[in-house]
N, C-alpha and C positions, 0 to 999 in steps of 0.2 A: 618392523623398522621404525625408528623414532623420527618425528618431524625434524628434530634438530640435525639429523644426519643427512637429510635430503634438502632442507630449506635453510635459508639464511635468517636467523632470529633478529627481530627488531629490539634493540637494547634500550634506545632512548627515543623520546618523543621527537627530538630534533632531527632524527634520521627519517621521520615519516611525517612531514608537515601537513600533508593532505591524505586522507583515507576515506574513500567514498564507496558506499554500497548502493547499487541501482535496483529499483523495484518499481511497482505499479500501484495505482489506486485500486484497481480490480483486474481480474483476468479470468477468462473462461477456463474451467476445469473439466476436461473430457471425462475424467474418472467420476467426478461428482455430478457432472452434467448440469452445472450451474455457474453463475458468475461469482467468484470468490472475492470478498473485500480484503485484499492483501494488506494495504496500508493500515486499515482499521485494526487488523489483527496484530500487526507489527508494533503499533504504538501502545497496545495493551500488553503484549506478551514479550516483545523484543524480537531480535533476529535469531533464526535457527538455521542449521545446515540444510534442512528440508531434503533429507535422504543422501546428502553428500557427506564427505568426511570433514569438510571445512565450510565456514562461512566466507564468502569471497568479497574482496574490496579491490578498488583500483587506487594507485597513488598519484593520480593526476586529476585535474579539474575536468568536469564533463565537457565534451566537445574537443578536448585536446587530441591532436593527431597522434600523440604517443600512446593513447589508450587503444590497445589491440586485443586485450584479453581481460576477462574478469567481469565484464559488464555488457549487457545487451544494448544495441544501439537504439532500440525502441522503448527503453525505460522512461517512465514519466516522473519518477521521484528520485532525488539524490539524498541519501542519508550520510551526513558527515560524522565520522567517529571522533570522539575526544580521545586521542591516542594517549595523552599523558595520564588521564584518569583511568583508562583501560589497563595500562601497564601497572599503575599503582594498585589496582585491584588484583594483580597477579595473573591476569589473563595474557597468555602468550600470543604474540603476533609474528608471522613469518613472511618473508618475501621469496616467491618462487623464481625459477630461472626465467620465466616469461613475464616477470614483473607484476605478478598478481599477489596481493596481500591476503594471507590465509590465517584463519584462527579457528580453534575448536570451541571457543567461547569459555564460559565459566564452568563450574562443576556440573551444572545442569545442561550444558551444551548450548547456552544462550548468551547473546549480547543484550543485556537489559536496556530499556529505553533511557535509563538514567545516564548511560554512557554515550548517548547521542549528543553531539555538539550542536548541531542544527539539522533541520530537514527542509528541503525546498522543492517546489514543483519546477522541474527542469525547463519547461516551455516558457513559463511566465516569470520565474524567479520568486513566486509567492511563497512566503514562509509558512511551513506547516508545523514546525516544532522549534522551540518549546511552546510558543503561542501561535495559533493558526490565524492567519490573516484572512479576511473575507474575500471571496471571489469577486472579480471586477463586475460581473453581471448581477451581483447580489447587492451592491452598495446603494443603488438608486431605487430599490423596491422594498417597501415595508413588508410585503407578503413574503418575498424571498428571504428577508432577514429573519422573519419568524420561523420559516422552515429551517434555515441554517442553525438557529439557536436550539431547535428541538432535535436536529439530527445532522451533525456536521458532515456525514457521509452522503447526504442527499446530492444528487446531480440531475439536471434536466434530462428527461427521457420520455419516450413514447412506449406505452405498455399495451399489449394485446392480451386480454385475460380470457381464458376458457371457463365458461360457466356451465357446469353440468351437474347432474345428481349422481354421478358415478361415485362409488365408495362412500355413499351417504353424504356427499357434499352438495349443499344446495346452492342457490344463486348467490352472487357476490353481495354481502350485506352493505347497506348504505354507508356504514361507518368507514368503509374502505375508500370511499370517493366523495362523500357529500361535503367534507370539510374543504375540499379544493374545487368544488363545482363552481364554475363561473368566477373563479378567483384570478385576478390579474397578477401574474408572477413577474411582470415587467419583461424587458427584453432578455430572452434566454436562447441558448444554443442547444438543440437536441443532439445528444451524443450517442444514443443507442436505441435500438428497437428490441423489445424484450417480449418473449412469449412466457406467460406466467400461469400458475394454477394455485388454487387455494391450499393452504396448509390444513392438516387435520386437527391441529390444536385449537383451543378456544381463542376467540379474537378474530378469526377469519382472515388473517393476513396471508399474503401469497408468497410463493417461492418461484424463482426463475428457472424455467425449463431450458430456454435457449436465448441467446443474446447476440445481436449483430451490431457492431460499431458503425456509426454513420460518418 
């Protein structure tokens, strides 16, 4: 059965002035047993159906009472789609009976980042795309600014690391922590508690086994 036989095609950008996909900075993956950096992956690879037939959007602003389907209430990021540019690329958009906007993406099944109009953090309104604005708690600290420049996905957290010699892994090397020892990061908010273990590859970095939001 064709999409056009079940769904209403969007023919003009004027018919869809707002088109938003909701997502997260990161989310716990029971299958992979780790915290997955969702937004980091999206801004590098674009939006994908992730096992569904379509990529889902909503045609209303975040927080609108008319939004009843297509976006989870706990989403932390809103990705605004450039509808005009998307249609120009030949990507088809459809409206379902329950007012959800659906698309199969381009030939590779993706909505590439170049079709994002803008991306914002829902709670604060902070712009994440095309230029990421600094977090409010990073602006007054040179140390936090340095961390932000090296890794924009960094967020304050508490880490419990297991140090054992199992599987040939020795104690945690100093390189993992000495750069931040006794460093004043300024006022920060701890967002999660993470249980980590060392990776087997060279460099001694760790991977997250479990994470609990605070």
